[in-house]
Structures are given as C-alpha cells and as structure tokens.
C-alpha positions as CSV (number, residue, x, y, z in Angstrom):
1,M,204.3,-14.9,80.3
2,K,204.0,-11.2,81.3
3,N,207.3,-10.5,79.4
4,I,206.0,-12.2,76.3
5,L,202.8,-10.2,76.4
6,A,204.7,-7.0,77.0
7,I,207.0,-7.7,74.0
8,I,204.0,-8.5,71.7
9,L,202.3,-5.3,72.9
10,M,205.4,-3.2,72.2
11,L,205.9,-4.7,68.7
12,T,202.2,-4.1,67.9
13,L,202.4,-0.5,69.0
14,Y,205.7,0.0,67.2
15,G,204.2,-1.5,64.0
16,C,201.1,0.7,64.2
17,S,203.2,3.9,64.9
18,S,205.4,3.2,61.9
19,Y,202.6,2.5,59.4
20,P,201.9,5.7,57.5
21,I,198.4,6.9,58.1
22,E,198.3,8.5,54.7
23,R,198.0,5.1,53.1
24,E,194.7,4.5,54.9
25,T,193.3,7.8,54.1
26,Q,194.9,8.5,50.7
27,N,192.1,9.8,48.5
28,T,193.7,13.0,47.4
29,A,193.8,14.9,44.2
30,Q,197.5,13.8,43.8
31,S,196.4,10.2,43.1
32,C,193.4,11.2,41.0
33,S,193.3,12.0,37.3
34,G,191.8,15.1,35.8
35,S,190.1,18.0,37.6
36,S,186.9,18.8,39.5
37,N,186.9,22.3,37.9
38,L,184.0,22.8,35.6
39,P,184.5,22.9,31.9
40,E,184.8,26.4,30.5
41,N,181.4,26.3,28.8
42,L,179.6,25.4,32.1
43,A,181.6,27.5,34.6
44,N,179.2,30.5,34.5
45,K,176.2,28.2,35.1
46,F,177.2,27.1,38.6
47,E,178.5,28.6,41.7
48,K,181.1,26.9,43.9
49,I,179.9,26.2,47.4
50,E,181.0,24.3,50.6
51,D,179.1,21.2,51.6
52,K,181.4,18.7,53.2
53,E,178.6,16.2,53.9
54,L,177.5,16.0,50.3
55,L,181.1,15.9,49.1
56,N,181.9,13.0,51.4
57,E,178.8,11.0,50.1
58,A,180.2,11.3,46.6
59,L,183.9,10.3,47.3
60,G,184.9,6.7,47.3
61,L,187.8,4.6,48.5
62,P,190.2,3.1,45.9
63,N,188.6,0.2,44.0
64,K,185.1,0.9,45.4
65,G,183.9,3.4,42.7
66,K,182.3,6.8,43.3
67,L,184.5,9.9,42.9
68,C,188.2,10.1,43.4
69,Q,188.0,13.9,43.9
70,G,185.2,16.4,43.7
71,Q,183.9,19.9,44.3
72,V,180.3,20.9,45.3
73,Y,178.5,23.3,43.0
74,K,175.0,24.8,42.9
75,S,173.3,25.4,39.6
76,K,172.4,29.1,39.0
77,A,168.8,30.2,38.8
78,D,168.8,31.4,35.3
79,T,170.5,28.5,33.5
80,Q,169.5,25.2,31.8
81,I,172.0,22.4,31.9
82,T,171.4,19.2,30.1
83,I,172.9,16.1,31.7
84,F,172.9,12.4,30.8
85,R,172.6,9.0,32.5
86,A,173.0,5.5,31.1
87,W,170.9,3.1,33.2
88,N,169.4,-0.4,33.6
89,S,165.9,-1.0,32.1
90,T,165.4,-4.0,34.3
91,N,165.6,-1.7,37.4
92,P,163.2,1.2,36.8
93,N,164.5,2.9,40.0
94,S,167.9,3.2,38.4
95,K,166.6,5.8,35.9
96,F,167.2,8.6,38.5
97,G,170.3,7.2,40.1
98,K,173.0,9.4,41.6
99,W,175.6,9.3,38.8
100,W,175.3,11.5,35.7
101,A,177.5,13.1,33.0
102,F,177.7,16.3,31.1
103,Q,178.4,14.5,27.8
104,K,176.0,12.2,26.0
105,P,177.6,8.6,25.8
106,T,179.0,7.8,22.3
107,G,181.2,5.1,21.0
108,K,181.8,1.7,22.4
109,I,180.0,0.6,25.6
110,S,183.1,-1.0,26.9
111,T,185.0,2.3,26.6
112,Y,182.2,4.1,28.3
113,R,182.3,1.6,31.2
114,S,186.0,2.0,31.6
115,E,185.9,5.8,31.4
116,Y,183.1,6.1,34.0
117,E,184.1,3.0,36.1
118,I,180.7,1.2,35.6
119,C,181.0,-2.5,36.4
120,Y,178.9,-4.9,34.3
121,Q,177.2,-6.1,37.5
122,W,175.8,-2.6,38.2
123,S,174.1,-2.1,34.8
124,P,173.8,-3.4,31.3
125,L,173.6,0.3,30.2
126,D,170.6,-0.4,27.9
127,K,168.7,2.9,28.5
128,L,169.7,6.5,28.4
129,V,168.0,9.5,29.9
130,S,168.6,13.1,29.2
131,C,167.3,15.7,31.6
132,I,167.6,19.4,32.5
133,L,169.1,20.2,35.9
134,K,166.7,22.4,37.9
135,P,168.0,25.7,39.2
136,E,169.5,25.9,42.7
137,V,170.4,22.2,42.8
138,K,173.6,21.1,44.6
139,V,175.8,18.6,42.8
140,V,179.3,17.2,43.2
141,V,181.5,17.3,40.1
142,G,184.6,15.2,40.0
143,T,186.6,12.5,38.4
144,G,186.1,8.7,38.9
145,Q,187.6,6.6,41.5
146,S,188.9,3.1,40.6
147,A,186.4,0.3,40.8
148,E,187.1,-3.4,41.3
149,C,184.4,-5.3,39.4
150,S,185.8,-8.8,39.9
151,E,189.1,-10.5,40.5
152,Y,189.6,-10.2,36.7
153,L,188.4,-6.7,36.0
154,T,189.4,-3.4,37.8
155,Y,188.8,0.0,36.3
156,Q,191.5,2.6,37.1
157,V,190.9,6.2,38.2
158,S,189.6,8.3,35.3
159,D,189.9,11.9,34.2
160,K,186.3,11.9,32.9
161,Q,184.0,14.2,34.9
162,Q,181.0,12.7,36.6
163,I,178.1,14.4,38.4
164,Y,176.8,13.2,41.7
165,I,173.2,14.2,42.5
166,D,171.8,13.1,45.9
167,N,168.1,13.2,44.9
168,A,167.9,13.2,41.1
169,S,164.2,12.6,40.8
170,M,163.5,15.9,42.6
171,S,166.4,17.7,40.9
172,L,165.7,17.2,37.3
173,A,163.0,18.1,34.7
174,S,162.1,17.6,31.1
175,C,163.6,14.2,30.8
176,T,163.8,12.2,27.5
177,I,164.4,8.4,27.5
178,F,166.3,6.5,24.8
179,S,166.6,2.8,24.3
180,G,169.9,1.0,23.4
181,E,170.0,-0.9,20.1
182,F,172.4,-3.3,18.6
183,S,174.9,-1.6,16.3
184,W,177.7,-3.9,15.3
185,K,180.8,-2.5,13.5
C-alpha cells in the first residue's frame, strides 16, 4: 500500500512539474490584439504612470472579459477628454460603470458587442452616456479580453481600446444621456 501511494505521489509531482506554468498565467500582450498605447490624438492629454493594483483590477482571464492588456494613465490637468459608455436603463447604477470607450458607438449593436466583448446578459445597451473625464484621474487603457457569454457564444480578444475607470461617478463631469431607438435597415 505504501508503494502504491509513493508511486501516485511521484506521478502527481512529475505531472505538476511538467505542466507549463505559462499556460495558467498566460495573459500577455503576445496573446492579445491591438495595443494599450494611446491614440495619437490623445497621447498629449495623458501621462503614463505605474499603478499595479489598478492595472490588475482591469485585467481579466481568458473568456472572463475585462482587459487582455493595459496601461495605466492619468489625465492631465489642462485637458478635456470626452468618453462614452453604452449601458442598461433597467439598472440605473450601470450608468457609471467601470467600462468606457474613446469612440461613440455607431453601426450594428451586435458588432459593438463583439468588438467590446459585451455579453447580452450584461446589458441590452439601450442607453448611452457621454461625459468629460475630470483632470488628474487614473484610468487603464487596453484592449478587450475574450468573454464566454454562453456555451454557444464566446467573443474573442479584440483590438478595440477600452477604458477602465475604478470610480466613474466621481471621475466624470458634464454628462449627457441618450436613449436607444429602433432603426431597422
């Protein structure tokens, strides 16, 4: 009996030692699309900073959403940056959620969902808010991680940049709300 336990223990330890750790922690820029560098028209409105805790809050594991890669920035004091968020009118608290974009959503809702990895369970995307980012606010800018919405729908990593804001209600000003309307084509 002792010999069998010893063999099982050795096989288990051998199996663990030969399993590449990189598989478990693989969440690198190599497997992500796009870049966390700011677009040229916004580069002078932010400064790059280090904040590992904030960055780790924004990064997600494969198929779990959030960001695939990111960089922490702080908005400069003398700039105004307009950002956008599509949200869920049945949950008023989602108006100031953590996920934002530099670009106003256009085109098909299904395309927007795919590009920003927004599962249908998370939001019907029936409202839009446009706000000004306050000065001296820390954000994470990066590209989207894959998201498994169901056994039938998984969004792959995306090269579309997203903005993660830890406390959006305190970080934004001059917000304007828009309602979604049917527009069939």
